[in-house]
ZATI-806837 format. One record per residue (C-alpha): residue number from 0; residue in three letters; x, y, z. Coordinates in pm, 1 decimal. Example, Ala and Ser with C-alpha at 12.3 -4.5 7.8 and 13.67 -1.06 7.14 Angstrom:
{atom 0 'ALA' {1230.0 -450.0 780.0}}
{atom 1 'SER' {1367.0 -106.0 714.0}}
//
This chain:
{atom 0 'MET' {-1505.3 2726.0 4499.3}}
{atom 1 'ILE' {-1235.4 2930.8 4675.8}}
{atom 2 'TYR' {-983.7 2650.2 4614.8}}
{atom 3 'ILE' {-1063.6 2648.4 4242.1}}
{atom 4 'ILE' {-1032.0 3027.3 4221.9}}
{atom 5 'THR' {-699.5 3026.7 4409.8}}
{atom 6 'LEU' {-554.8 2749.9 4193.1}}
{atom 7 'SER' {-669.2 2933.5 3879.8}}
{atom 8 'VAL' {-495.8 3251.1 3999.6}}
{atom 9 'VAL' {-176.2 3052.8 4064.0}}
{atom 10 'VAL' {-181.5 2902.6 3714.5}}
{atom 11 'VAL' {-249.5 3240.1 3548.6}}
{atom 12 'LEU' {34.8 3396.4 3748.4}}
{atom 13 'LEU' {277.1 3119.4 3652.5}}
{atom 14 'VAL' {183.8 3142.8 3285.3}}
{atom 15 'SER' {211.0 3524.1 3284.4}}
{atom 16 'ILE' {560.1 3527.2 3436.1}}
{atom 17 'THR' {675.3 3250.8 3201.1}}
{atom 18 'VAL' {543.7 3423.2 2886.7}}
{atom 19 'TYR' {699.8 3754.1 2992.2}}
{atom 20 'LYS' {1038.1 3596.4 3056.7}}
{atom 21 'PHE' {1013.3 3402.2 2729.7}}
{atom 22 'THR' {1024.6 3733.5 2543.5}}
{atom 23 'GLN' {1354.9 3818.1 2716.4}}
{atom 24 'VAL' {1539.9 3494.6 2631.8}}
{atom 25 'LYS' {1774.6 3573.9 2344.8}}
{atom 26 'ASN' {2057.4 3322.4 2375.9}}
{atom 27 'GLN' {2197.4 3019.6 2560.0}}
{atom 28 'THR' {2326.6 3225.5 2854.8}}
{atom 29 'ASP' {1981.2 3377.9 2906.5}}
{atom 30 'PHE' {1819.2 3032.3 2894.3}}
{atom 31 'MET' {2067.4 2842.7 3111.5}}
{atom 32 'VAL' {2183.9 3098.9 3368.4}}
{atom 33 'ALA' {1939.0 3391.3 3330.1}}
{atom 34 'GLY' {2205.9 3607.0 3165.5}}
{atom 35 'ARG' {2405.5 3598.3 3493.9}}
{atom 36 'LYS' {2190.2 3885.1 3622.6}}
{atom 37 'LEU' {2020.6 3747.6 3935.3}}
{atom 38 'SER' {2051.2 3960.3 4250.2}}
{atom 39 'TRP' {2083.5 3798.2 4591.8}}
{atom 40 'PRO' {1717.1 3849.8 4701.2}}
{atom 41 'VAL' {1598.8 3667.0 4388.0}}
{atom 42 'LEU' {1860.8 3397.6 4447.5}}
{atom 43 'VAL' {1742.6 3343.3 4806.3}}
{atom 44 'PHE' {1389.7 3256.5 4700.0}}
{atom 45 'THR' {1485.1 3054.5 4394.7}}
{atom 46 'LEU' {1727.5 2849.4 4608.9}}
{atom 47 'LEU' {1460.0 2807.8 4874.6}}
{atom 48 'SER' {1187.5 2711.2 4628.0}}
{atom 49 'SER' {1401.3 2471.7 4428.2}}
{atom 50 'TRP' {1516.4 2294.4 4745.8}}
{atom 51 'ILE' {1181.8 2273.9 4925.6}}
{atom 52 'GLY' {950.6 2088.8 4689.0}}
{atom 53 'ALA' {766.1 1758.5 4694.8}}
{atom 54 'GLY' {1053.4 1598.6 4885.6}}
{atom 55 'SER' {975.7 1827.7 5180.9}}
{atom 56 'LEU' {607.7 1900.6 5123.4}}
{atom 57 'LEU' {510.9 1539.8 5050.1}}
{atom 58 'GLY' {800.5 1314.2 5152.0}}
{atom 59 'GLY' {879.1 1510.2 5468.4}}
{atom 60 'SER' {514.6 1536.3 5569.8}}
{atom 61 'GLU' {466.9 1164.2 5498.1}}
{atom 62 'ASN' {756.2 1096.7 5735.3}}
{atom 63 'ALA' {618.3 1337.5 5997.6}}
{atom 64 'TYR' {272.9 1177.6 5979.3}}
{atom 65 'ASN' {424.7 833.4 6043.5}}
{atom 66 'HIS' {715.7 918.6 6276.7}}
{atom 67 'GLY' {658.4 1264.3 6422.6}}
{atom 68 'LEU' {933.0 1520.5 6483.9}}
{atom 69 'ALA' {1203.1 1262.0 6406.0}}
{atom 70 'ALA' {1123.6 1351.6 6044.5}}
{atom 71 'LEU' {1344.5 1658.5 6105.0}}
{atom 72 'TRP' {1647.6 1433.2 6054.9}}
{atom 73 'GLN' {1588.1 1452.6 5681.0}}
{atom 74 'PRO' {1586.7 1834.0 5640.1}}
{atom 75 'ALA' {1864.9 1858.6 5901.3}}
{atom 76 'GLY' {2089.9 1694.0 5645.2}}
{atom 77 'GLY' {2032.7 1995.0 5423.8}}
{atom 78 'TRP' {2111.4 2233.3 5708.4}}
{atom 79 'LEU' {2441.1 2055.7 5763.6}}
{atom 80 'GLY' {2516.9 2084.6 5394.3}}
{atom 81 'LEU' {2449.1 2457.9 5400.5}}
{atom 82 'ILE' {2745.5 2507.1 5633.9}}
{atom 83 'LEU' {2973.3 2379.3 5358.3}}
{atom 84 'ILE' {2787.5 2569.8 5088.4}}
{atom 85 'ALA' {2861.2 2899.3 5264.7}}
{atom 86 'ALA' {3228.6 2842.6 5184.5}}
{atom 87 'ILE' {3168.2 2747.8 4820.8}}
{atom 88 'ALA' {2910.4 2992.0 4680.0}}
{atom 89 'GLY' {3144.4 3277.5 4586.2}}
{atom 90 'ARG' {3407.9 3040.7 4446.0}}
{atom 91 'ALA' {3146.4 2865.8 4232.2}}
{atom 92 'ARG' {3032.8 3201.8 4086.5}}
{atom 93 'HIS' {3396.4 3291.8 4019.3}}
{atom 94 'PHE' {3424.2 2982.6 3800.1}}
{atom 95 'ALA' {3106.7 3098.8 3616.6}}
{atom 96 'GLN' {3021.0 2804.6 3393.9}}
{atom 97 'PHE' {2685.8 2641.2 3316.5}}
{atom 98 'THR' {2677.1 2295.6 3483.8}}
{atom 99 'VAL' {2845.5 2077.1 3746.5}}
{atom 100 'PRO' {3003.7 1859.7 3472.6}}
{atom 101 'ASP' {3176.1 2180.7 3352.7}}
{atom 102 'LEU' {3352.2 2184.6 3690.6}}
{atom 103 'LEU' {3440.7 1816.8 3666.3}}
{atom 104 'GLU' {3581.7 1835.7 3314.9}}
{atom 105 'ALA' {3790.6 2143.3 3397.7}}
{atom 106 'ARG' {3933.1 1968.6 3704.2}}
{atom 107 'TYR' {3941.7 1609.4 3572.4}}
{atom 108 'ASN' {3848.7 1523.0 3210.5}}
{atom 109 'SER' {3564.1 1469.2 2963.2}}
{atom 110 'THR' {3496.5 1114.3 3089.4}}
{atom 111 'ALA' {3417.7 1249.5 3435.7}}
{atom 112 'ARG' {3187.6 1499.5 3267.1}}
{atom 113 'VAL' {2989.3 1232.1 3082.4}}
{atom 114 'LEU' {2964.7 997.0 3381.6}}
{atom 115 'ALA' {2843.9 1278.9 3606.6}}
{atom 116 'THR' {2587.6 1374.5 3343.3}}
{atom 117 'ILE' {2448.9 1019.4 3347.2}}
{atom 118 'ALA' {2416.5 1020.4 3727.3}}
{atom 119 'ILE' {2252.8 1365.3 3725.3}}
{atom 120 'VAL' {1999.7 1269.9 3459.5}}
{atom 121 'ILE' {1902.3 951.2 3647.7}}
{atom 122 'SER' {1855.1 1121.3 3984.7}}
{atom 123 'TYR' {1694.2 1443.1 3862.1}}
{atom 124 'VAL' {1440.8 1265.9 3642.3}}
{atom 125 'ILE' {1335.1 1062.0 3948.0}}
{atom 126 'ILE' {1303.6 1382.5 4153.3}}
{atom 127 'THR' {1096.6 1541.2 3876.2}}
{atom 128 'SER' {873.6 1233.5 3862.5}}
{atom 129 'TYR' {759.6 1258.8 4222.4}}
{atom 130 'GLN' {688.0 1628.6 4182.8}}
{atom 131 'PHE' {441.2 1517.9 3915.2}}
{atom 132 'ILE' {295.3 1265.0 4161.5}}
{atom 133 'GLY' {246.8 1537.1 4423.8}}
{atom 134 'GLY' {88.2 1778.6 4181.0}}
{atom 135 'GLY' {-151.5 1508.2 4062.1}}
{atom 136 'ASP' {-252.0 1433.9 4422.3}}
{atom 137 'ILE' {-331.6 1800.8 4486.0}}
{atom 138 'LEU' {-542.9 1831.0 4172.1}}
{atom 139 'HIS' {-733.6 1519.0 4278.1}}
{atom 140 'LEU' {-806.8 1671.1 4620.2}}
{atom 141 'ILE' {-941.1 1991.0 4464.3}}
{atom 142 'PHE' {-1117.2 1822.2 4173.7}}
{atom 143 'PRO' {-1224.5 1472.7 4289.6}}
{atom 144 'ASP' {-1342.6 1386.2 3936.0}}
{atom 145 'ILE' {-981.4 1415.8 3817.1}}
{atom 146 'SER' {-795.1 1094.9 3901.7}}
{atom 147 'ARG' {-444.9 1110.6 4046.7}}
{atom 148 'GLU' {-305.5 969.3 3721.3}}
{atom 149 'THR' {-483.9 1228.4 3506.6}}
{atom 150 'GLY' {-371.6 1501.6 3743.3}}
{atom 151 'LEU' {-14.5 1378.8 3709.5}}
{atom 152 'TRP' {-31.2 1421.0 3331.4}}
{atom 153 'ILE' {-185.8 1768.7 3362.4}}
{atom 154 'VAL' {88.8 1882.1 3601.3}}
{atom 155 'ALA' {355.7 1731.9 3376.1}}
{atom 156 'GLY' {216.5 1932.1 3085.8}}
{atom 157 'PHE' {234.2 2257.2 3283.8}}
{atom 158 'VAL' {588.5 2189.2 3401.5}}
{atom 159 'ILE' {719.5 2096.0 3058.2}}
{atom 160 'PHE' {561.6 2410.1 2913.3}}
{atom 161 'PHE' {702.2 2641.9 3181.4}}
{atom 162 'THR' {1051.9 2492.9 3164.8}}
{atom 163 'ALA' {1078.1 2480.1 2787.0}}
{atom 164 'MET' {957.5 2836.5 2741.5}}
{atom 165 'ALA' {1214.0 3044.9 2926.6}}
{atom 166 'GLY' {1458.5 2823.6 3117.0}}
{atom 167 'MET' {1636.4 2969.7 3420.9}}
{atom 168 'ALA' {1491.0 3318.6 3375.2}}
{atom 169 'SER' {1139.4 3180.9 3412.2}}
{atom 170 'ILE' {1233.5 2950.2 3700.9}}
{atom 171 'ALA' {1408.4 3214.8 3913.1}}
{atom 172 'TYR' {1124.5 3467.5 3903.5}}
{atom 173 'LEU' {854.1 3203.7 3948.0}}
{atom 174 'ASP' {1045.8 3095.4 4258.1}}
{atom 175 'LEU' {1061.8 3452.6 4390.4}}
{atom 176 'VAL' {682.7 3479.3 4392.0}}
{atom 177 'ILE' {611.3 3123.3 4507.2}}
{atom 178 'GLY' {876.0 3112.6 4779.9}}
{atom 179 'SER' {764.1 3434.6 4944.4}}
{atom 180 'VAL' {392.7 3339.0 4938.6}}
{atom 181 'VAL' {444.1 2988.6 5078.2}}
{atom 182 'THR' {682.9 3103.5 5352.2}}
{atom 183 'CYS' {443.4 3369.7 5480.1}}
{atom 184 'THR' {143.1 3136.6 5459.6}}
{atom 185 'VAL' {309.6 2855.8 5656.4}}
{atom 186 'ILE' {424.1 3099.3 5926.2}}
{atom 187 'VAL' {59.4 3202.6 5974.9}}
{atom 188 'ALA' {-86.3 2851.4 5937.2}}
{atom 189 'VAL' {109.9 2684.8 6219.3}}
{atom 190 'PRO' {-27.4 2891.8 6512.4}}
{atom 191 'VAL' {-377.0 2890.8 6358.3}}
{atom 192 'LEU' {-383.0 2510.4 6332.2}}
{atom 193 'LEU' {-220.9 2466.9 6674.2}}
{atom 194 'HIS' {-491.7 2680.7 6833.6}}
{atom 195 'LYS' {-761.5 2480.5 6656.1}}
{atom 196 'ALA' {-601.1 2154.6 6780.9}}
{atom 197 'GLY' {-624.9 2274.2 7142.2}}
{atom 198 'GLY' {-259.2 2361.9 7198.4}}
{atom 199 'TRP' {62.2 2161.4 7199.7}}
{atom 200 'SER' {-38.2 1958.4 7506.2}}
{atom 201 'ALA' {-346.1 1834.1 7321.9}}
{atom 202 'VAL' {-133.4 1736.2 7021.1}}
{atom 203 'THR' {113.0 1537.3 7234.4}}
{atom 204 'ALA' {-174.3 1363.5 7415.1}}
{atom 205 'ARG' {-320.4 1230.9 7089.0}}
{atom 206 'LEU' {1.0 1098.7 6934.8}}
{atom 207 'PRO' {253.5 829.7 7041.6}}
{atom 208 'ALA' {532.1 947.1 7272.4}}
{atom 209 'THR' {791.1 845.4 7011.1}}
{atom 210 'HIS' {659.8 1122.9 6784.4}}
{atom 211 'PHE' {829.4 1374.2 7014.3}}
{atom 212 'GLN' {1162.1 1200.0 7081.4}}
{atom 213 'VAL' {1491.4 1284.7 6909.1}}
{atom 214 'LEU' {1513.4 954.9 6721.6}}
{atom 215 'GLY' {1144.4 871.1 6735.7}}
{atom 216 'ASP' {1100.0 506.1 6643.0}}
{atom 217 'TYR' {1415.2 512.4 6427.0}}
{atom 218 'ASP' {1746.2 371.8 6543.8}}
{atom 219 'PHE' {2057.1 584.5 6491.9}}
{atom 220 'PRO' {2157.1 424.1 6157.7}}
{atom 221 'GLY' {1800.9 479.5 6037.3}}
{atom 222 'ALA' {1815.6 848.0 6131.5}}
{atom 223 'LEU' {2149.9 885.3 5954.3}}
{atom 224 'GLY' {1990.9 716.4 5655.4}}
{atom 225 'LEU' {1759.3 1017.7 5638.5}}
{atom 226 'LEU' {2028.1 1278.3 5704.9}}
{atom 227 'LEU' {2315.6 1167.4 5480.9}}
{atom 228 'PRO' {2138.5 1149.5 5141.5}}
{atom 229 'THR' {1996.6 1499.2 5195.6}}
{atom 230 'THR' {2336.9 1640.1 5291.9}}
{atom 231 'LEU' {2503.1 1480.9 4991.1}}
{atom 232 'LEU' {2241.3 1605.3 4747.6}}
{atom 233 'LEU' {2255.2 1961.3 4875.4}}
{atom 234 'ILE' {2631.8 2009.2 4873.4}}
{atom 235 'GLY' {2664.4 1866.3 4523.2}}
{atom 236 'ASN' {2331.7 1992.0 4389.1}}
{atom 237 'GLN' {2369.1 2104.6 4029.2}}
{atom 238 'GLY' {2057.9 2322.0 4045.3}}
{atom 239 'MET' {2220.5 2514.3 4329.9}}
{atom 240 'TYR' {2544.9 2562.7 4138.2}}
{atom 241 'GLN' {2349.9 2684.0 3835.3}}
{atom 242 'LYS' {2185.1 2942.6 4059.9}}
{atom 243 'PHE' {2529.7 3058.0 4178.2}}
{atom 244 'PHE' {2651.0 3068.6 3814.9}}
{atom 245 'SER' {2343.2 3290.3 3747.8}}
{atom 246 'ALA' {2435.1 3546.5 4015.9}}
{atom 247 'LYS' {2529.3 3902.9 3925.7}}
{atom 248 'SER' {2847.7 3872.1 4129.3}}
{atom 249 'GLU' {3038.9 3660.7 4377.8}}
{atom 250 'SER' {2904.9 3887.2 4652.3}}
{atom 251 'ASP' {2545.2 3819.2 4550.2}}
{atom 252 'ALA' {2614.9 3445.0 4553.9}}
{atom 253 'ARG' {2757.5 3462.4 4908.2}}
{atom 254 'LYS' {2475.5 3681.2 5041.5}}
{atom 255 'SER' {2214.0 3448.6 4897.9}}
{atom 256 'VAL' {2342.5 3159.7 5110.9}}
{atom 257 'ILE' {2276.4 3351.6 5434.7}}
{atom 258 'GLY' {1914.3 3412.5 5339.6}}
{atom 259 'TRP' {1883.2 3054.5 5217.7}}
{atom 260 'ILE' {2002.0 2917.7 5553.3}}
{atom 261 'VAL' {1752.1 3126.8 5750.5}}
{atom 262 'GLY' {1465.2 3048.4 5513.0}}
{atom 263 'THR' {1535.8 2675.7 5489.6}}
{atom 264 'VAL' {1569.9 2610.5 5862.2}}
{atom 265 'THR' {1257.2 2813.5 5934.9}}
{atom 266 'LEU' {1033.3 2679.2 5660.6}}
{atom 267 'GLU' {1131.3 2311.3 5681.6}}
{atom 268 'THR' {1088.6 2307.3 6060.0}}
{atom 269 'LEU' {746.6 2470.7 6034.7}}
{atom 270 'LEU' {637.1 2224.9 5763.2}}
{atom 271 'ILE' {726.6 1926.1 5982.3}}
{atom 272 'VAL' {552.4 2081.5 6284.2}}
{atom 273 'LEU' {247.2 2157.8 6070.7}}
{atom 274 'ALA' {232.6 1794.6 5954.1}}
{atom 275 'VAL' {265.2 1664.4 6311.8}}
{atom 276 'ILE' {-14.5 1890.8 6437.7}}
{atom 277 'SER' {-228.4 1783.6 6142.1}}
{atom 278 'SER' {-166.2 1414.5 6208.4}}
{atom 279 'SER' {-324.0 1457.8 6551.7}}
{atom 280 'GLN' {-641.9 1587.8 6386.0}}
{atom 281 'LEU' {-669.1 1426.7 6043.4}}
{atom 282 'HIS' {-618.2 1073.1 5921.8}}
{atom 283 'THR' {-550.4 956.4 5567.4}}
{atom 284 'GLU' {-449.2 645.0 5377.9}}
{atom 285 'HIS' {-212.4 865.2 5175.8}}
{atom 286 'PRO' {22.0 1026.5 5435.1}}
{atom 287 'ARG' {206.7 1222.3 5165.9}}
{atom 288 'GLU' {-113.1 1428.4 5121.9}}
{atom 289 'ILE' {-139.4 1541.1 5486.0}}
{atom 290 'LEU' {-39.3 1904.6 5420.7}}
{atom 291 'ALA' {-273.1 1938.0 5124.0}}
{atom 292 'LEU' {-548.3 1774.6 5329.4}}
{atom 293 'THR' {-476.1 2018.9 5612.4}}
{atom 294 'ALA' {-510.0 2311.3 5375.6}}
{atom 295 'LYS' {-849.9 2185.9 5259.6}}
{atom 296 'GLN' {-996.9 2056.2 5585.8}}
{atom 297 'GLY' {-797.4 2191.4 5880.0}}
{atom 298 'LEU' {-758.0 2563.7 5813.8}}
{atom 299 'PRO' {-997.4 2854.7 5752.3}}
{atom 300 'PRO' {-1101.5 2847.0 5384.9}}
{atom 301 'LEU' {-906.7 3150.4 5262.2}}
{atom 302 'LEU' {-584.1 3058.7 5444.5}}
{atom 303 'GLY' {-622.9 2696.6 5340.7}}
{atom 304 'ALA' {-680.1 2793.6 4978.6}}
{atom 305 'ILE' {-367.1 3009.7 4972.6}}
{atom 306 'LEU' {-163.1 2730.5 5134.3}}
{atom 307 'LEU' {-296.3 2469.1 4891.0}}
{atom 308 'GLY' {-226.5 2696.9 4596.4}}
{atom 309 'GLY' {121.2 2763.4 4732.8}}
{atom 310 'ILE' {196.0 2392.4 4777.6}}
{atom 311 'PHE' {80.2 2327.4 4421.5}}
{atom 312 'ALA' {295.6 2612.3 4293.4}}
{atom 313 'LYS' {597.7 2488.6 4493.4}}
{atom 314 'VAL' {562.8 2143.5 4341.6}}
{atom 315 'ILE' {547.4 2299.5 3994.7}}
{atom 316 'SER' {848.9 2518.5 4074.7}}
{atom 317 'THR' {1062.4 2231.1 4202.9}}
{atom 318 'ALA' {967.5 2015.4 3905.9}}
{atom 319 'ASN' {1077.3 2303.7 3679.6}}
{atom 320 'ASN' {1415.6 2316.1 3849.4}}
{atom 321 'TYR' {1483.0 1943.7 3840.7}}
{atom 322 'LEU' {1360.9 1903.6 3482.8}}
{atom 323 'PHE' {1566.8 2202.4 3371.7}}
{atom 324 'SER' {1897.6 2083.2 3519.9}}
{atom 325 'PRO' {1936.6 1751.9 3331.2}}
{atom 326 'SER' {1820.1 1917.1 3009.3}}
{atom 327 'THR' {2107.3 2166.5 3037.8}}
{atom 328 'ASN' {2341.6 1873.4 3097.6}}
{atom 329 'LEU' {2235.1 1695.0 2783.0}}
{atom 330 'ILE' {2249.9 2006.6 2564.6}}
{atom 331 'HIS' {2567.7 2155.7 2710.0}}
{atom 332 'ASP' {2763.4 1851.2 2828.7}}
{atom 333 'VAL' {2670.9 1605.3 2554.5}}
{atom 334 'TYR' {2518.8 1775.4 2246.3}}
{atom 335 'GLN' {2752.3 2076.7 2229.9}}
{atom 336 'ARG' {3051.2 1885.5 2359.8}}
{atom 337 'PHE' {3035.7 1574.2 2140.6}}
{atom 338 'ILE' {2765.1 1604.5 1871.4}}
{atom 339 'ASN' {2759.3 1961.8 1739.8}}
{atom 340 'LYS' {3034.4 2184.8 1877.2}}
{atom 341 'THR' {2930.3 2498.8 1686.2}}
{atom 342 'PRO' {2548.8 2501.5 1672.3}}
{atom 343 'SER' {2365.9 2821.5 1586.9}}
{atom 344 'PRO' {2182.6 2999.8 1871.6}}
{atom 345 'VAL' {1849.4 2903.6 1715.2}}
{atom 346 'ARG' {1945.0 2535.6 1697.5}}
{atom 347 'ILE' {2060.5 2539.5 2061.3}}
{atom 348 'MET' {1725.9 2677.2 2175.5}}
{atom 349 'VAL' {1528.5 2428.2 1963.1}}
{atom 350 'VAL' {1730.6 2128.7 2085.3}}
{atom 351 'SER' {1714.9 2252.5 2445.9}}
{atom 352 'ARG' {1337.0 2270.4 2438.2}}
{atom 353 'LEU' {1305.7 1933.5 2265.5}}
{atom 354 'ILE' {1520.8 1773.6 2536.3}}
{atom 355 'VAL' {1302.8 1929.9 2808.3}}
{atom 356 'ILE' {995.3 1772.1 2648.4}}
{atom 357 'LEU' {1154.7 1427.4 2615.3}}
{atom 358 'LEU' {1289.0 1425.3 2972.5}}
{atom 359 'GLY' {951.6 1541.2 3100.7}}
{atom 360 'LEU' {778.4 1249.7 2929.9}}
{atom 361 'PHE' {1040.1 1010.7 3069.9}}
{atom 362 'ALA' {975.9 1149.9 3419.4}}
{atom 363 'VAL' {604.6 1074.4 3378.0}}
{atom 364 'LEU' {690.1 711.9 3300.1}}
{atom 365 'GLN' {917.4 697.4 3606.1}}
{atom 366 'ALA' {635.6 824.8 3827.9}}
{atom 367 'SER' {456.2 491.8 3794.0}}
{atom 368 'GLN' {749.1 312.8 3964.3}}
{atom 369 'PHE' {717.0 475.4 4308.1}}
{atom 370 'GLN' {441.4 451.0 4567.9}}
{atom 371 'SER' {625.3 641.8 4843.5}}
{atom 372 'VAL' {756.2 991.0 4775.0}}
{atom 373 'LEU' {988.5 958.0 5075.3}}
{atom 374 'LYS' {1154.0 641.7 4940.4}}
{atom 375 'ALA' {1179.5 786.8 4590.8}}
{atom 376 'SER' {1342.6 1104.1 4722.4}}
{atom 377 'LEU' {1599.6 918.9 4934.3}}
{atom 378 'TYR' {1688.6 692.8 4639.9}}
{atom 379 'ALA' {1733.4 988.2 4404.0}}
{atom 380 'TYR' {1936.4 1180.0 4663.7}}
{atom 381 'THR' {2166.0 880.8 4710.7}}
{atom 382 'VAL' {2224.4 826.3 4337.4}}
{atom 383 'TYR' {2335.2 1186.4 4302.8}}
{atom 384 'GLY' {2502.4 1230.8 4639.2}}
{atom 385 'ALA' {2716.8 917.4 4630.8}}
{atom 386 'ALA' {2808.8 943.9 4263.3}}
{atom 387 'VAL' {2869.0 1314.5 4206.8}}
{atom 388 'THR' {2910.7 1499.6 4537.4}}
{atom 389 'PRO' {3246.5 1351.9 4655.4}}
{atom 390 'SER' {3420.5 1449.8 4330.1}}
{atom 391 'VAL' {3259.9 1796.3 4333.2}}
{atom 392 'MET' {3372.6 1859.2 4691.4}}
{atom 393 'ALA' {3723.9 1746.0 4599.6}}
{atom 394 'VAL' {3731.5 2015.2 4328.2}}
{atom 395 'PHE' {3710.5 2280.7 4600.6}}
{atom 396 'PHE' {3876.7 2115.4 4899.2}}
{atom 397 'TRP' {4134.4 1852.0 4794.2}}
{atom 398 'ARG' {4409.4 1939.7 4548.5}}
{atom 399 'ARG' {4540.9 1582.2 4537.0}}
{atom 400 'SER' {4224.4 1432.8 4384.6}}
{atom 401 'ASN' {4282.3 1329.4 4025.7}}
{atom 402 'THR' {4100.5 1205.9 3716.7}}
{atom 403 'ALA' {4128.9 834.7 3791.6}}
{atom 404 'GLY' {4000.4 883.5 4145.4}}
{atom 405 'ALA' {3704.8 1095.3 4031.8}}
{atom 406 'ILE' {3601.2 849.3 3760.0}}
{atom 407 'SER' {3618.3 550.2 3994.3}}
{atom 408 'SER' {3418.7 743.9 4255.5}}
{atom 409 'ILE' {3139.7 839.5 4014.8}}
{atom 410 'VAL' {3115.3 488.8 3866.4}}
{atom 411 'LEU' {3114.7 305.2 4200.7}}
{atom 412 'GLY' {2876.9 552.3 4366.2}}
{atom 413 'THR' {2620.9 505.9 4090.0}}
{atom 414 'PHE' {2670.7 130.3 4054.0}}
{atom 415 'VAL' {2649.8 46.5 4424.7}}
{atom 416 'THR' {2337.3 260.8 4476.5}}
{atom 417 'VAL' {2147.6 106.5 4184.1}}
{atom 418 'VAL' {2252.2 -253.7 4257.5}}
{atom 419 'TRP' {2183.5 -222.0 4631.8}}
{atom 420 'GLN' {1835.6 -88.0 4560.4}}
{atom 421 'LEU' {1766.4 -369.9 4312.4}}
{atom 422 'LEU' {1881.5 -632.5 4562.1}}
{atom 423 'GLN' {1662.9 -484.7 4836.8}}
{atom 424 'ASN' {1358.3 -490.9 4610.4}}
{atom 425 'PHE' {1412.6 -796.3 4388.7}}
{atom 426 'GLY' {1703.7 -998.8 4530.9}}
{atom 427 'PRO' {1688.3 -1346.9 4685.7}}
{atom 428 'PRO' {1511.0 -1349.2 5025.8}}
{atom 429 'ALA' {1834.9 -1426.4 5211.9}}
{atom 430 'ILE' {2006.8 -1119.0 5063.9}}
{atom 431 'GLN' {1701.2 -901.1 5125.0}}
{atom 432 'ALA' {1701.3 -1007.6 5489.4}}
{atom 433 'ALA' {2074.4 -939.6 5528.2}}
{atom 434 'ILE' {2079.9 -588.9 5377.3}}
{atom 435 'GLY' {1718.0 -483.7 5424.2}}
{atom 436 'LYS' {1767.3 -242.4 5712.9}}
{atom 437 'TRP' {2076.6 -72.0 5566.3}}
{atom 438 'ASP' {2006.8 222.8 5340.2}}
{atom 439 'ALA' {2198.9 231.2 5011.2}}
{atom 440 'VAL' {2370.9 554.5 5116.1}}
{atom 441 'TYR' {2608.3 365.4 5349.3}}
{atom 442 'PRO' {2772.4 122.2 5103.1}}
{atom 443 'ALA' {2748.2 369.0 4813.4}}
{atom 444 'LEU' {2910.4 659.6 4997.5}}
{atom 445 'ILE' {3182.3 439.5 5147.8}}
{atom 446 'ALA' {3266.4 292.2 4806.4}}
{atom 447 'SER' {3262.8 634.6 4639.9}}
{atom 448 'VAL' {3478.7 818.1 4894.8}}
{atom 449 'LEU' {3730.4 535.9 4945.5}}
{atom 450 'SER' {3780.3 491.4 4571.9}}
{atom 451 'LEU' {3826.2 866.8 4527.6}}
{atom 452 'ILE' {4091.8 879.0 4800.1}}
{atom 453 'LEU' {4276.7 554.2 4737.9}}
{atom 454 'VAL' {4283.8 567.8 4358.3}}
{atom 455 'SER' {4395.6 932.8 4368.0}}
{atom 456 'LEU' {4676.3 856.4 4611.8}}
{atom 457 'PHE' {4802.6 554.4 4418.0}}
{atom 458 'THR' {4802.4 723.5 4077.2}}
{atom 459 'ALA' {4970.5 1033.7 3937.7}}
{atom 460 'PRO' {4870.5 1370.2 4090.7}}
{atom 461 'PRO' {4672.4 1622.3 3884.2}}
{atom 462 'SER' {4860.1 1840.3 3640.9}}
{atom 463 'THR' {4930.2 2208.7 3695.4}}
{atom 464 'GLN' {4688.7 2283.9 3412.2}}
{atom 465 'GLN' {4406.9 2094.4 3583.5}}
{atom 466 'LEU' {4459.2 2292.8 3904.9}}
{atom 467 'ALA' {4508.5 2632.4 3738.6}}
{atom 468 'ALA' {4139.6 2719.5 3690.2}}
{atom 469 'PHE' {4077.4 2680.6 4065.3}}
{atom 470 'GLU' {4397.1 2821.8 4215.6}}
{atom 471 'ASN' {4250.0 3163.4 4288.1}}
{atom 472 'ASN' {3897.5 3047.1 4379.5}}
//
């Protein structure tokens, strides 16, 4: 009963915040970037909550259940990316647009904008889809009569409603509440569960020795295959840039990164440790559910209920973020740019909400294509990271990059990732055997970066006008 009560409180809280923020949304700026009014404490938790979702809570714990502490290679990619982000946050807020394709069109051209939009929609819909999977799993654990598939549809309905109602304003303040609750709960849960397990020596005695080695049972290319996609997604992450565009000032954007670094390293490490401790006590045929199972069976009822409610809320929050981002792309980078350049504020809001609904339904259909949240997350990270991130980084760090180089990079990054994945899953047996152990991030990133560099160097440099918007950033 306590789990039902806690989940009900979470849902009521989410609905209340969303309805309140809905009344404050008056225009496109309010919907897309929260009126550019977010202070750095709010930014810290919305960055933390949008980054740590089902990919960490389900995919990361699935990896930790199977491979132990070597699962830290995946979140470590994000930590590496944060070092670069610290240098970009203030400059991104100075530019103060709505989406990553805004950056790419200002620096390159409208073709780069459209191609980046396609890559973002593909990857973010996949990320949204496995948030739905995770939410459905949690509902099934709490309410066994609700199947995972039915739970998925229920969660999708909540997410679509929350996102369509109030946009970024709703998302940021939902994240503030959710992020703080989950962080505090996990900090308490780890020592409680460790004590119940009999201490760290008891945990290590029950699990394979590889669970506590740097690489675990991965080889070095395999570990990099976890690290690189996460790094690439974080440093080019549109949701992150939209948060920076939403900041009150450049100073708030910079300060938020410091808190984000501390929170991310702390929380992701504790989540992996929690999953490893749990794997020494609990066993499941669905490793992605190990944290939710821990909350229900491994912790004292009240603490477990709060943790389970927090995990559910985090999944909802992350799904909000990743459903919201591609919807802003389609309304701002396609509809307003090429279909209706002067829509009324009312029409913008109506079309924005309709796009959220359609993308949400598409994400539900995508959810049926993936059995492993970990594999789905790495695929989505690679699509985005190889296609979009190199050109975005060049905006801030390489003046010589040009339009032709950016377009070739985006096209090849997307194409190589998708084709490589198709060949691994459906190609002739000889090809599957040859490329099976190599993650798509290697060929896709190499193709993307080399094409960006070589094509830029062998074609005309960017114009003064293309560089002007970024000269003082």
